C-alpha positions in Angstrom: 27.9 60.6 -2.8 27.9 61.4 0.9 25.9 64.0 3.0 27.3 67.0 4.6 25.4 68.3 7.7 25.5 71.8 9.1 27.1 75.1 8.1 30.6 74.5 9.2 31.1 71.4 7.0 29.2 73.0 3.9 31.2 76.3 4.4 34.5 74.4 4.2 33.5 72.3 1.3 32.7 75.5 -0.5 35.8 77.3 0.3 38.3 74.4 -0.7 36.5 71.9 -2.8 33.2 73.6 -4.2 33.3 71.4 -7.4 32.4 68.4 -5.3 28.9 69.9 -4.1 26.1 68.4 -6.0 22.9 70.0 -4.3 22.1 72.0 -1.2 19.0 71.8 1.0 18.5 74.7 3.3 15.5 76.0 5.2 14.5 79.6 4.6 15.5 80.5 8.2 18.9 79.2 7.8 19.5 80.9 4.3 18.7 84.0 6.0 21.1 83.4 8.9 23.8 82.1 6.8 23.7 84.8 4.0 27.4 84.3 3.2 27.2 80.5 2.7 24.2 81.2 0.4 26.3 83.8 -1.5 29.2 81.2 -1.9 26.5 78.6 -3.3 25.4 80.9 -5.8 28.8 81.9 -6.9 29.8 78.2 -7.2 26.5 77.5 -9.2 25.6 74.9 -6.7 21.8 73.8 -7.0 19.9 74.4 -3.9 16.3 73.8 -2.7 14.5 75.3 0.3 13.0 72.7 2.5 11.1 72.6 5.9 12.7 71.8 9.2 11.0 68.4 9.2 12.3 67.4 5.8 15.9 68.3 6.9 15.7 66.5 10.2 14.3 63.2 8.1 17.4 63.7 5.8 20.1 64.0 8.3 21.7 62.2 11.3 22.4 65.0 13.4 19.9 66.0 16.0 20.5 69.8 15.2 21.6 70.0 11.6 21.2 73.8 12.0 19.1 74.2 8.8 21.7 73.1 6.1 22.7 70.0 4.5 24.4 69.1 1.1 25.0 66.0 -1.1 28.7 65.9 -2.0 30.9 63.6 -4.2 33.5 61.3 -2.6 37.0 62.4 -3.3 39.7 59.8 -2.3 43.2 60.2 -3.8 45.2 57.5 -5.3 48.3 56.5 -3.2 50.5 56.8 -6.3 49.6 60.5 -6.5 50.0 61.1 -2.9 53.8 59.6 -2.9 54.5 61.5 -6.2 54.4 64.8 -4.1 57.3 63.9 -2.0 55.4 63.9 1.3 57.3 64.4 4.6 54.3 63.5 7.1 51.6 60.8 6.6 49.4 59.2 9.0 48.5 55.5 8.1 45.5 54.1 9.8 45.2 50.1 9.9 41.7 48.9 11.1 40.8 51.9 12.9 37.0 51.3 13.6 35.8 54.0 15.6 34.4 56.9 13.3 34.9 59.5 15.9 38.6 58.5 16.3 39.1 58.5 12.5 37.6 61.9 12.1 39.7 63.3 15.0 42.8 61.9 13.6 42.0 63.4 10.2 41.6 66.7 11.7 44.8 66.3 13.9 46.8 65.4 10.7 45.4 68.4 9.1 46.3 70.8 12.0 49.7 69.3 12.2 50.4 70.0 8.6 50.5 66.3 7.5 50.6 65.7 3.7 48.0 62.9 3.7 46.1 60.3 5.5 46.2 56.8 4.3 43.5 54.2 5.4 44.1 50.6 5.0 42.5 47.3 6.0 39.1 47.5 7.6 39.4 51.0 8.6 36.0 52.7 9.0 34.5 54.6 5.9 35.9 58.2 5.9 32.5 59.2 4.4 30.6 57.8 7.3 28.5 60.5 8.6 30.1 60.6 12.1 33.6 60.6 10.4 32.7 63.6 8.3 31.4 65.5 11.3 34.3 64.8 13.3 36.7 66.2 10.8 35.0 69.7 10.9 35.8 70.3 7.4 39.5 68.7 7.2 38.2 66.1 4.9 38.5 68.9 2.2 41.8 70.2 3.2 44.3 67.2 2.8 44.4 64.1 0.5 43.5 60.8 1.6 43.8 57.2 0.1 41.3 54.4 0.9 41.1 50.7 0.3 44.8 49.8 0.4 46.5 46.9 2.2 49.6 47.3 4.3 51.6 44.7 2.0 51.4 47.3 -0.9 51.1 50.4 1.1 54.3 50.3 3.2 56.6 49.5 0.1 55.3 52.5 -1.7 55.8 54.9 1.3 59.5 53.6 1.7 59.9 54.2 -2.0 58.9 57.8 -1.5 61.7 58.2 1.2 59.4 58.0 4.3 60.5 55.9 7.6 57.7 53.7 8.7 57.1 54.4 12.5 54.6 52.4 14.5 52.7 54.0 17.4 52.7 51.0 19.9 52.9 50.5 23.6 55.9 48.3 23.4 57.9 50.7 21.5 60.9 53.0 22.3 59.9 56.2 24.5 58.8 59.1 22.3 60.9 61.6 24.1 64.2 59.6 23.6 63.5 59.2 19.8 62.9 62.9 19.8 66.1 63.8 21.6 68.0 61.5 19.0 66.4 63.5 16.3 64.8 60.5 14.5 61.5 62.5 14.3 62.8 65.2 12.0 63.1 62.8 9.0 60.3 62.1 6.6 57.9 59.9 8.5 54.7 57.7 7.9 53.1 57.1 11.3 51.2 53.8 11.5 48.2 53.6 14.0 46.4 50.4 14.6 43.0 49.2 15.9 41.7 50.8 19.1 41.4 47.6 21.0 44.1 45.4 19.5 46.7 47.9 18.5 49.1 46.5 15.7 49.8 42.8 15.3 53.3 41.6 15.8 53.6 40.6 12.3 53.0 44.1 11.3 55.6 45.6 13.9 58.0 43.5 12.4 57.8 45.2 9.0 58.1 48.8 10.3 61.3 50.7 10.9 60.5 51.7 14.3 58.0 51.5 17.2 57.6 54.6 19.4 55.2 54.8 22.6 53.7 57.8 24.1 54.6 57.9 27.8 51.9 57.9 30.4 53.0 59.8 33.5 49.7 59.8 35.5 47.5 56.9 36.5 45.6 56.5 33.1 45.3 52.9 32.1 45.8 54.0 28.5 45.5 56.8 26.0 42.6 57.3 23.6 43.8 56.5 20.1 43.0 59.8 18.5 44.9 61.6 21.3 48.1 59.5 21.0 48.0 60.1 17.3 47.7 63.9 17.8 50.9 63.7 20.1 52.8 61.6 17.6 51.9 63.8 14.5 52.6 67.0 16.3 56.0 65.8 17.6 56.9 65.0 14.1 55.7 68.5 12.8 57.6 70.2 15.6 60.8 68.2 14.8 60.5 68.8 11.1 60.0 72.5 11.4 62.9 72.9 14.0 65.1 70.9 11.6 64.1 73.4 8.6 65.2 76.3 10.7 68.5 74.9 11.6 
């Protein structure tokens, strides 16, 4: 189980995966304010209980949970089920440790139309409360696999016809690879640890390494920002290829 905090997260769960909700806790004031959510709770036959603000504050991590929280079942997807759907765009995260980064990358993958997110190594738990909040509901929109190791994940992705592309500062310039048409093919983007990136041994096992150019004076780019750029470049290229 994990905890959903706030009306936005609860609303997304009700809209996309209501069967995962176990119980809702809401203050009377929030129930009145969010009548639409309460109607959806009743329609989905989810148990709910009225609580005081003090009780809700004790249950949640956020400073202002906005009067609503819910207990939800965890819902990872097996990697074999992900690759069986013939995916075209996947984000693979190897030892991403910052909860905010992970949540933002899941949200960006969702926005870019990715087919799945795969978490490997010691990547932070996707059900960490900060991760859940950072996804703003995207955790319920696209499948994600957890607990795999690259030794087994990469061969399965290749068998599904995906090219493994690592985001790495030592890689080829993103624009040159885009101009060459490389990003239009089915791709699994591999993103590494915020501080260390990807080990050389891992880079030797991918099909290509690509870097996001920095034109200003910034020393580096935040991982979630770079991942968003890479995923959207693939999304743009694939959709342009579909139209041609």
